[in-house]
MARFI-957824 format. One line per field, with one value per residue: residue in three letters; x, y, z of N, C-alpha, C, O in turn. Coordinates in steps of 0.001 Angstrom, whole numbers. Layout:
BEGIN
type c(ALA | ...) .
n.X c(X | ...) .
n.Y c(Y | ...) .
n.Z c(Z | ...) .
ca.X c(X | ...) .
ca.Y c(Y | ...) .
ca.Z c(Z | ...) .
c.X c(X | ...) .
c.Y c(Y | ...) .
c.Z c(Z | ...) .
o.X c(X | ...) .
o.Y c(Y | ...) .
o.Z c(Z | ...) .
END
This chain:
BEGIN
type c(UNK | UNK | UNK | UNK | UNK | UNK | UNK | UNK | UNK | UNK | UNK | UNK | UNK | UNK | UNK | UNK | UNK | UNK | UNK | UNK | UNK | UNK | UNK | UNK | UNK | UNK | UNK | UNK | UNK | UNK | UNK | UNK | UNK | UNK | UNK | UNK | UNK | UNK | UNK | UNK | UNK | UNK | UNK | UNK | UNK | UNK | UNK | UNK | UNK | UNK | UNK | UNK | UNK | UNK | UNK | UNK | UNK | UNK | UNK | UNK | UNK | UNK | UNK | UNK | UNK | UNK | UNK | UNK | UNK | UNK | UNK | UNK | UNK | UNK | UNK | UNK | UNK | UNK | UNK | UNK | UNK | UNK) .
n.X c(106486 | 107327 | 105431 | 104498 | 102196 | 101382 | 100944 | 103360 | 105578 | 108123 | 111109 | 113591 | 115849 | 115534 | 112853 | 111494 | 108911 | 106939 | 104282 | 103457 | 102668 | 103920 | 105599 | 107425 | 109688 | 113001 | 114319 | 116854 | 118636 | 117449 | 115658 | 113131 | 110686 | 108788 | 105704 | 105830 | 107880 | 111240 | 112172 | 114049 | 116037 | 116174 | 118191 | 117539 | 118594 | 117797 | 116304 | 115547 | 113091 | 112188 | 111518 | 113849 | 114958 | 114529 | 113477 | 111436 | 111631 | 110876 | 113171 | 114982 | 114595 | 116133 | 114927 | 115075 | 114635 | 111949 | 108586 | 105823 | 102481 | 100029 | 96962 | 95500 | 97423 | 98978 | 97091 | 96645 | 99158 | 99267 | 97153 | 98081 | 100214 | 99045) .
n.Y c(100847 | 102744 | 105022 | 108042 | 107596 | 105015 | 101548 | 99478 | 96627 | 95604 | 94024 | 93254 | 93566 | 94931 | 95432 | 93544 | 92075 | 93829 | 96152 | 99252 | 102733 | 104801 | 107720 | 109669 | 110236 | 109857 | 110393 | 110785 | 109324 | 106855 | 106068 | 105599 | 106799 | 105164 | 104999 | 104692 | 102762 | 101561 | 103157 | 105661 | 107105 | 110501 | 112933 | 116014 | 119276 | 121700 | 124804 | 128354 | 128475 | 125799 | 122856 | 120573 | 117098 | 113506 | 112188 | 110023 | 109101 | 108451 | 106788 | 106720 | 104034 | 101795 | 101521 | 99043 | 97254 | 97132 | 96109 | 96359 | 96326 | 97186 | 96537 | 97706 | 98929 | 96714 | 95231 | 96960 | 96892 | 94206 | 94159 | 95944 | 94543 | 92546) .
n.Z c(81338 | 84132 | 85951 | 87721 | 90362 | 89727 | 90726 | 92210 | 92722 | 94941 | 94057 | 95108 | 97942 | 101324 | 101566 | 100073 | 98087 | 98949 | 98321 | 96723 | 96012 | 93408 | 94179 | 93338 | 90606 | 89436 | 86614 | 85447 | 87000 | 86991 | 89092 | 91664 | 94036 | 96455 | 98158 | 101645 | 101559 | 101698 | 103844 | 105507 | 108160 | 108928 | 110203 | 111552 | 112081 | 114588 | 113776 | 113513 | 112219 | 112008 | 113950 | 115212 | 114967 | 114625 | 111678 | 109681 | 106286 | 102808 | 100624 | 97495 | 95100 | 92834 | 89508 | 88266 | 90262 | 90634 | 89896 | 87760 | 88881 | 88271 | 86978 | 84843 | 83198 | 82437 | 80946 | 78791 | 77571 | 76719 | 74883 | 72938 | 71846 | 70359) .
ca.X c(107137 | 106856 | 105064 | 103997 | 100822 | 101132 | 101236 | 104496 | 106015 | 109574 | 111632 | 114770 | 116172 | 114903 | 111405 | 111095 | 107516 | 106008 | 103676 | 103179 | 102394 | 105055 | 105421 | 108327 | 110619 | 114218 | 114642 | 118289 | 119329 | 116620 | 115225 | 111766 | 110293 | 107541 | 105095 | 106056 | 108845 | 112636 | 112189 | 115335 | 115971 | 116815 | 118450 | 117368 | 119022 | 116815 | 116552 | 114543 | 111809 | 111767 | 111961 | 114702 | 114629 | 114776 | 112281 | 111485 | 111157 | 111166 | 114373 | 114833 | 114912 | 116412 | 113750 | 115254 | 114165 | 110500 | 107754 | 104507 | 101383 | 98776 | 96304 | 95085 | 98584 | 99351 | 96110 | 96893 | 100360 | 98925 | 96297 | 98863 | 101099 | 98276) .
ca.Y c(102033 | 103133 | 106435 | 108512 | 107214 | 103598 | 100612 | 98619 | 95648 | 95616 | 92695 | 92901 | 94458 | 94621 | 95577 | 92610 | 91635 | 94861 | 96899 | 100642 | 103656 | 105640 | 109116 | 110555 | 109517 | 110558 | 109757 | 110865 | 108259 | 105643 | 105722 | 105999 | 106776 | 104449 | 105392 | 103825 | 101702 | 102002 | 104274 | 105965 | 108108 | 111764 | 113760 | 117411 | 120201 | 122724 | 126158 | 129303 | 128166 | 124401 | 122062 | 119466 | 115758 | 112397 | 111958 | 108943 | 109492 | 107471 | 106980 | 106225 | 102642 | 101683 | 101050 | 97630 | 96463 | 97308 | 95446 | 96971 | 95413 | 97863 | 95688 | 98485 | 99130 | 95405 | 94876 | 97809 | 96392 | 92954 | 94480 | 96615 | 93569 | 91674) .
ca.Z c(81839 | 85456 | 86023 | 89005 | 90661 | 89451 | 91808 | 91873 | 93716 | 95089 | 93733 | 95894 | 99046 | 102613 | 101418 | 99023 | 98009 | 99401 | 97229 | 97047 | 94911 | 93041 | 94579 | 92602 | 89727 | 89033 | 85327 | 85127 | 87733 | 86914 | 90440 | 92005 | 95447 | 96659 | 99425 | 102814 | 101270 | 101762 | 104787 | 106130 | 109214 | 108568 | 111377 | 111177 | 113115 | 114924 | 113290 | 113989 | 111579 | 112144 | 115085 | 114771 | 115441 | 113705 | 110876 | 108699 | 104968 | 101772 | 99832 | 96132 | 94765 | 91404 | 88761 | 87926 | 91403 | 90732 | 88897 | 87654 | 89209 | 87943 | 85977 | 83676 | 82331 | 81885 | 79929 | 77624 | 76905 | 76043 | 73733 | 71907 | 71232 | 69467) .
c.X c(106502 | 106623 | 104547 | 102526 | 100501 | 101533 | 102347 | 104797 | 107537 | 110095 | 112833 | 115021 | 115409 | 113384 | 110847 | 109637 | 106515 | 105505 | 103399 | 102989 | 103612 | 104728 | 106187 | 109264 | 111788 | 114719 | 116139 | 119085 | 118569 | 116176 | 113828 | 111575 | 108929 | 107013 | 105280 | 106991 | 110242 | 112750 | 113574 | 115120 | 116774 | 116961 | 118436 | 117740 | 117957 | 117253 | 115482 | 113158 | 111288 | 112298 | 112762 | 114220 | 115007 | 113470 | 112501 | 110951 | 111548 | 112462 | 114149 | 115254 | 115170 | 115233 | 113861 | 114774 | 112665 | 109798 | 106373 | 103432 | 100029 | 98133 | 95931 | 96227 | 98989 | 98397 | 96322 | 98107 | 100059 | 98095 | 97118 | 99816 | 100361 | 98095) .
c.Y c(102428 | 104640 | 106764 | 108107 | 105752 | 102736 | 99664 | 97669 | 95663 | 94190 | 92290 | 93942 | 94096 | 94723 | 94679 | 92183 | 92641 | 95632 | 98325 | 101470 | 104538 | 107091 | 110055 | 109700 | 110421 | 109870 | 109752 | 109757 | 106935 | 105155 | 106250 | 105933 | 106121 | 104784 | 104303 | 102650 | 102314 | 103247 | 104417 | 107034 | 109335 | 112599 | 115219 | 118295 | 121270 | 124079 | 127081 | 128958 | 126771 | 123771 | 120879 | 118134 | 114718 | 112083 | 110783 | 109466 | 108427 | 107825 | 106357 | 104760 | 102594 | 101021 | 99568 | 96716 | 96562 | 96574 | 96077 | 95954 | 96038 | 97133 | 96459 | 98634 | 97809 | 95000 | 95683 | 97323 | 95117 | 93210 | 95101 | 95652 | 92699 | 92268) .
c.Z c(83176 | 85489 | 87410 | 89178 | 90406 | 90645 | 91348 | 93029 | 93734 | 94911 | 94580 | 96978 | 100302 | 102561 | 100310 | 99198 | 98568 | 98184 | 97668 | 95793 | 94673 | 93382 | 93656 | 91760 | 89381 | 87764 | 85030 | 85817 | 87721 | 88292 | 90711 | 93516 | 95530 | 98049 | 100489 | 102550 | 101226 | 102649 | 105418 | 107187 | 108774 | 109830 | 110943 | 112358 | 113347 | 114373 | 113865 | 113458 | 111909 | 113421 | 114555 | 115298 | 114409 | 112996 | 109932 | 107375 | 103958 | 101049 | 98448 | 96013 | 93259 | 90695 | 88402 | 89059 | 91599 | 89609 | 88923 | 88008 | 88921 | 86769 | 84706 | 82689 | 81676 | 80759 | 78657 | 76849 | 76126 | 74792 | 72613 | 71194 | 70205 | 68108) .
o.X c(105279 | 107490 | 104199 | 101719 | 99444 | 102354 | 102292 | 104341 | 108175 | 109589 | 113078 | 114481 | 114719 | 112698 | 109843 | 109181 | 105329 | 106190 | 103137 | 103127 | 104262 | 103715 | 105677 | 109599 | 111605 | 115453 | 116641 | 120094 | 118996 | 116305 | 113383 | 112208 | 108018 | 107781 | 104933 | 106908 | 110414 | 113344 | 114194 | 114145 | 117908 | 115962 | 119213 | 117272 | 117291 | 118419 | 114613 | 112161 | 110083 | 113378 | 112385 | 113203 | 115713 | 112472 | 113610 | 109950 | 112431 | 112803 | 113229 | 116147 | 114495 | 114625 | 112839 | 114534 | 112150 | 110335 | 105814 | 103456 | 98994 | 98697 | 96037 | 96034 | 99309 | 98837 | 96193 | 98104 | 100532 | 98298 | 96871 | 100195 | 100983 | 97469) .
o.Y c(102437 | 105428 | 105871 | 108256 | 105281 | 103139 | 99116 | 97868 | 95726 | 93258 | 91097 | 95047 | 93078 | 94164 | 95017 | 91957 | 92322 | 95750 | 98580 | 100983 | 104974 | 107630 | 111096 | 108578 | 111598 | 108884 | 108807 | 109298 | 105982 | 103974 | 107213 | 105128 | 106467 | 104846 | 103143 | 101637 | 103445 | 104252 | 103429 | 107784 | 109216 | 112940 | 115624 | 118096 | 121698 | 124458 | 126639 | 129129 | 126581 | 124110 | 120262 | 118051 | 115006 | 111751 | 110568 | 110182 | 107606 | 108997 | 105561 | 104300 | 103283 | 100085 | 98900 | 95530 | 96121 | 96431 | 96304 | 94834 | 95479 | 97110 | 95916 | 98486 | 97784 | 94484 | 95145 | 97332 | 94951 | 92566 | 94809 | 95909 | 92172 | 91655) .
o.Z c(83313 | 85112 | 88182 | 88260 | 90826 | 91468 | 90247 | 94155 | 92683 | 95535 | 94758 | 96938 | 100348 | 103416 | 99683 | 100318 | 98652 | 97168 | 98844 | 94671 | 95623 | 92938 | 93244 | 92140 | 89072 | 87832 | 84421 | 85283 | 88372 | 88615 | 90087 | 94198 | 94777 | 99009 | 100268 | 103245 | 100774 | 102259 | 105812 | 107130 | 108309 | 110463 | 110079 | 113479 | 112404 | 114485 | 114617 | 114161 | 112071 | 113903 | 113559 | 115987 | 113443 | 113637 | 109442 | 107336 | 104209 | 100884 | 98263 | 96724 | 92494 | 91213 | 88248 | 88835 | 92626 | 88511 | 89996 | 87499 | 89287 | 85675 | 83607 | 81482 | 80487 | 79731 | 77557 | 75618 | 75002 | 73763 | 71443 | 70052 | 69283 | 67244) .
END
């Protein structure tokens, strides 16, 4: 099971074979945000409070395209199966 803070590897898409840490999970849509992976450009309009511009931010990736690479979790799963 993928949880916030665990290290994962991307299996498909433009960021294939990259590794990163899970920042956020959307359980209802089975998607996760990974730090510095699947970056998209966000155009923000200037307001009284904020300066506008083009910002890069992470976008969600479907959980089926991720693989867990955190050794501690893998070892626990193997021990529990025995």
